[in-house]
N, C-alpha and C positions, 0 to 999 in steps of 0.2 A: 376556495378550498382551504383545508387546514394544512399547515406546514410548520416544521421546526426551523427556527431562524436564529442567526447571529445578531445579538442586540448590543454588543460591546464586549470589551475584554472581560472574560469570565462571566458573561451574561448570555444565557440561552433562553429563548422564548418560544411560545407557540402562538401563531396568529393566523388570521385568514388572509390569503393572498389570491390574486387572480388566477383562474385556471389557464393553463398553457394552450396555445393554438398553433396550428401549422403555419410556419413562417417561410419555409423553403420547400420546394417540391420533393426534397430528399429526406424530410423529417418524418418521424412517427411520434404519436402520443402514446405513452404507456400509462396504464393504471398500475400503480406500484403495489406489488404483493408484499415484498420484504425489502428493507433498506437498513444497512448496518453502519454503525460507527466505525471509524478507522483511527489508528494511532496518529496518523498525520493530521486528522481533524483537531487534535489537541493543540497543535501549533497555531491553528486559527483561533481557537478558544482563548489561548494565552496571549494573543496579540503579537505573535512573532512573524506572521506572514502579512506582508503589506497589502493594502488596497481592499480591505473588507469594508462593507457598508452595512449600517444597521438595517435589518430586514432581509439580508441575503439568506436564501434557503440553503441549508447545509445538506451534505450527503453525496457520496459518489460511488457507493457499492450497493447494487440493487438488481432486482429482477421484477418482472411484472407481466402484464398482458397487453397486447397491442389493441388499442381502441380506435385509432384513427391513423391513416397512412397518407403521405403526400403522393401526388400523382406520378412522381418519377421513381417511387420505391418499387422494386421488382422482387425482392426476396422475402417480403413479409406481408401478412394480411391480418385483418381484424380477427381477433380471437387467439392469435399465436401466443404461446407462453414462451417468454424469452428472457435472456440475460444480456446486459449491455456492458461493454468495457467502460471503465471510468474516464478514459481519455477520448476526446473528440478529434478525429483524424479524417482527412478528406479522401485518402486512398489514391489520389492522382498525382501528388507532388513527388519530387525526387526522393525524399526521405521515406514516404509511405511505400514507394515502389521498391525501396531497398529493405523493407521490413522493419524500419526504424520508426514505428508508428507514433510514438510519443514525441517525436521531433518534427511532426507535421508543420509545414509552412503555413497551412490554412486552417489550423485547428481552433483558432480563436480570432475574434474581430479586433482585438486591441493589443498588438504585439509590443507596443512601446515600452511598457513597464519591464518586461523580462529582457528586452534588448538592452535597457539601461543596466539591469542587474547582472546579466550574464554575457553580454556581447551579442547574443542572438536570441530570437524568440523560439519557443518550442510549442507543442500542441496545447490544447485547452483541457482542463479537468473540471468536471461538473461540481458545482457547489464549493469551489476552492478559490475564491477571491476573484477580483477583477484583474489581478495580475495574470490569472490563468484562464481568462476568457469571460468572466462574469456570468457564466451559465448557471441557471437555477439548478439546485441540487435535488436529491432524490428523497429526502425526508418529507414527503408530501403525498397527497392523494393521487395526483397525476404529474407527469413530467414530459417535457418535450426533449426528444433525442435527435440531433442532427446527424447527417451522414449514416442513416440507418442501415443501408445495404453493406456498409463497411464494419460498423461497430456493434450491431445487434445480432444475437445468435439464438436460434431455436434450441430449446431445452429438450433433450430426449425424454420420452414418456416415462422411463424408469428412473429418472433422476428427480428427487424431491425438490420442492422450493427451497428448503433449508440448506440442502447441499449445493444446489445451483447458485444460490446467492453469492457464495464466496468464489465462484468462477468469474465474477465481475472484476474483482480487484486483488484480494489477498492471494489467491492461487496464481493468477498470471504475473503478479509482481514477483512472487517467489520463483516462478519459472524463469522470468527475465533474469533474475540474479544468478541462478544456477547455470543457465544456458550461456548467458553472456560472459560469465566468469570462466567458461570453458571446462566445466566439470567433466572428467573422463573416468572410464572404468578403472577401478583400483585406487582412486584418489581418497585422501582423508580430507574431509571438509568440516570446518568449524563455522557455526552460525551464531552471531551475537544477537540475542533477542528471541524470546519464545512467545511473542504475540502471534497473531494470525499470519502475518507475512513471514516471520522467521520460521514458523512451523511449516508453511508451504514451501519455503526455500529448501528446508531440510528434506521434505518429502520428494521434491523435484530432484535434488541431488542423489537421493537413494535410487530413484527410478532411472536416473542417468548412469547408474552403475558405480557410484561411490562405494568404496570398501567400508568406510566408517564415517559416520556423521555425528558430530557433537554439537549440541545446542547449549548456549550459555545464557543464564538469566539469574534472577534472584527471587522470583515468586514461586513458591512450592507448587501451587495449583497449576501454573503454566508448565512447569517442568514435568509434572505428573502427566499432563496432557501429551507432552512430547513422547514420553516413554510409552504411554498406553495407546495413543492413536496414531502416532507417526512412526514409532519404532526406532528412534534415534537415541543415542546416549546423551546424558546431560551433565552439566557442571553448574554449581552455584558460585558466582564470582565473589560473594561475600564471605564464603568459607573456604575458598580454594585459591591457590596461586595459579591463575589461568595459564599464563605462558609456560610455567613449569609443568603443569598437568598435561598440556598439549604436547610438549616435547617428550614427556614420558610415554605418551600414547603413540609417538611416531618415531621411535628410535633416535631421539635427540634432534630431529630435523625441524619439526613444526608442521602444521597442516599445509597441504598443497594449495588449497583454496580457502580463503577466509571471507565470509559474507557478513557485512554489517547491516542488520535489519532493525536498527533502533532509531537513528535520526538525531535531529538537532536539539533534543532535550534529554540526551542520554544521562543516566545516573551513574555514579561511580563511588567507590569507597575511598575514605581518607581525605586529606586536605585538597587533593586535586579537584574533587567535586565542588567544594566551597569556592575555590579559585574560579572555576568555570562558571558557576552559578552567579557569582558577583559580577564577573565581566559581562555575562549575558544580560543581566538585569540593568547594568549601566550602559548597555549597547556598545561596549568596547569590543565585543565580538557578537555576531548574530546567533551563532550556533555553538552548542556544547559537543565536542567531538571525542570524549574519552573512549568510547567503544571503537572508533576508527583508529585511534592511537594504539590501543591494545592489539587490534587486529594486525596492524602494520608490524609491530614488534614481535608478535607471535608467529606470523607467517614464515614458512621456510624460505630460504634463499631461492630466488628465481620463481617464487610462487605468485599467486594472484590475489589481490584484495579488491572486493567489490563493495561499493557503497550503495546499498539498496534503501536505507532509511532516507527520509526527506531532509535535505539541507537547503537553506535559503541564500546564504551569503558567505561570510568569512568566519574563519576559526583561528584560534590562537594556539601556539606551541604545536604546530603541525610537523611531524617528524619526516620532513622531506629528505633529510640525509639518509634515513633508514630506507626509504623507498629507492633512492638512487643507488646507494652502496650495496644493498641486498639484491639489486636487479629485479625488483618487484614490478609486476604489471598492476597498475591501479586503474580501475574502471568504475563507472557508475551509470545509472539510468533510472528514469521513470519507466513504468511498465510498457511493454509492447504487446499488450493483451490481444490485439487483433490476430497476432501471429500464433498465440499459444492456446487461446480459449477452445478452439475445436478439439485439440488433443486432450485438454483438461476435461471437457465434458465427456469425451469418449472414455477416459480413464475413470471418471466418476461413475459412469454407467456400468463399469466392470468392477466397481468397489476398490479400485487401486488408489483412489483419492477420496477420502472422506473428510467432511468439514463441519458436519452438524454440531460437533462438540464445541466449536468456537462460539456458537450462539448461546451463551450461558444465561442471558437475560432477554426475553422477548416481551415487548410491551407496546402499547398504543402510542400514537403521536402526541397525545396529551401529556404523556410521561417523558417527553423529550428532555426537559431540563434534568429530571431525575436520572434518566439513562446516561446522559453525558457526565453528570456528577459521579455516578457509580463507576463509569468507565475510567474517568480520569483518576479517581481516588482508589481504584481497584477494590471497591466495596463488595463484600459478599462474594469474593472470588470472581468478579466480573472480568471476563476476557473480551467479549464483545456485547454491547447492547444492540439489540435489533428491534426495529420499529415495524409494526404491522398496521398500516392505515385501516381504520374502521374497527380496530379491536376495542 
């Protein structure tokens, strides 16, 4: 079958790979309907995430149709139209039972790499390197999904493929950030990053009762999407003093909750960006953290900062003194989508969450390299490139 694969740093290819088969009684095989690029994929493309191998199939945000089920699967049958969470989680370990699904003890077969990186292993993520399980990704005609009764969800009849697609990763990641950050009614919430995840974090915060939500970015088309489709306020960090603007909006205090939805290749203005870029390229730090730094400085005393963007290792000039002396709560997580997807699909069916606008460029698998280039370079206003196998 045809698949979009990682061929090396900044090299994306399309090749024929073997079709997946049932390997465990709890597996299903999906015929992929739609599969989206994600900002965290760019860390793979740029070579910042370890343990990628040439020929690895990319993609972790997807929906499709069940074409084969393992004998132990009870919740799905052939022909079901479904969306799958991007993380593989067993549902039986202590972490899964606590609702901390992305921390699953059994979500990947090779925990050693992340144990060395972070002290403990976490769950696996499809198409996201052998450090995260080595699972084949979704930019393909077919895909094997383990733990199907836990991580695969039927799509309501009145929710389109294009809308349901983003219930796989962008929306539940945003929900994880807003919920785990403790957004409450009346809060002012600031979100750094107006990509798919940032937009969904903003929408989640609004639905959780936030009084005001402000999304910070530099791309006009993404900020326009926030205003039109999410209904939040926006700030352009290239033309605004963000901490000053946020204090002005909050009576001098700063936001109650600050959500960083950018990650390890964050851009910033001024000499700080050059400093971080050089240190990252020289591997003197693995991640560029300017958005996290700004969120920490901007957050009100006693507030919460949540790191939702993907980080891999170590950062430089981290303002730990501000975290401690301002009595901030600092949290982070990969997504616990198993926990949030049912609610998200329900809200999608009631038009409370809309996501179709994120799929700015839909194309076939043969256009995989083009789609990733457009997504990385933001060509033609690309917010997300989406692949439709067979197109």
